[in-house]
C-alpha positions in Angstrom: -14.1 -11.7 -15.3 -14.0 -8.9 -12.7 -11.8 -9.6 -9.5 -11.6 -7.5 -6.4 -8.5 -7.3 -4.2 -9.1 -6.5 -0.5 -6.0 -5.6 1.5 -5.7 -6.5 5.2 -3.1 -6.0 7.8 -3.1 -5.6 11.7 -4.6 -2.2 11.3 -7.6 -3.4 9.4 -9.1 -4.1 6.0 -9.4 -2.0 2.8 -12.1 -3.2 0.5 -11.7 -2.9 -3.3 -14.9 -1.3 -4.6 -13.7 -1.1 -8.2 -12.1 -4.4 -9.0 -10.1 -5.3 -12.1 -11.2 -7.1 -15.3 -8.8 -10.0 -15.8 -9.0 -13.1 -18.1 -9.1 -15.8 -15.3 -7.9 -17.0 -11.9 -4.2 -17.4 -12.9 -4.1 -13.7 -13.9 -5.9 -12.7 -10.6 -3.4 -14.8 -8.5 -0.5 -13.0 -10.3 -2.1 -9.6 -9.7 -2.6 -10.5 -6.1 1.0 -11.4 -5.7 2.1 -8.1 -7.2 -0.3 -6.1 -5.0 1.0 -8.1 -1.9 4.7 -7.3 -3.0 3.8 -3.6 -3.3 2.2 -3.6 0.1 5.3 -5.2 1.6 7.5 -2.6 0.0 5.3 0.3 1.2 4.4 -1.1 4.6 5.3 0.7 7.8 5.4 -2.0 10.4 3.6 -1.4 13.7 5.6 -4.0 15.5 8.1 -6.7 15.0 5.8 -9.1 13.4 3.0 -8.3 11.0 0.8 -10.3 8.6 -0.3 -8.7 5.3 -2.8 -10.4 3.0 -4.7 -9.7 -0.2 -8.0 -11.5 -0.6 -9.2 -12.1 -4.1 -12.9 -12.3 -4.7 -15.6 -11.9 -7.3 -18.9 -10.2 -6.4 -20.2 -13.7 -5.5 -17.5 -15.4 -3.5 -14.0 -15.4 -2.1 -11.5 -17.0 -4.6 -8.2 -17.1 -2.7 -6.0 -15.3 -0.1 -2.4 -14.5 -0.7 -0.5 -13.6 2.5 2.9 -12.9 3.9 4.3 -12.6 7.4 6.9 -10.0 8.1 9.2 -10.6 11.1 12.1 -8.6 12.4 14.6 -10.9 14.1 18.0 -9.7 15.5 21.1 -11.5 14.6 22.2 -13.7 17.5 25.4 -11.8 18.1 23.5 -8.6 18.6 21.0 -9.8 21.2 20.5 -12.5 23.8 17.0 -13.2 22.4 16.2 -13.8 18.8 13.6 -11.0 18.7 14.3 -7.2 18.8 12.6 -5.5 21.8 
């Protein structure tokens, strides 16, 4: 079965036009988790909080969304508030 993995962050969405042939939904979920981990590793945050997601779909319908929120929080001893500014 062919699955498509669309990437989204605060800057916008990148649609997967090629897709990937995988044996089933479990393999597609695992692939989405890997793609999300790569996106987190390569991500250049535009702020202190950002949400990244990978939508898994077939040509016909959305199957699942795998997402992560990245938040930068200062240690309490380094700031009066919990968020960096």
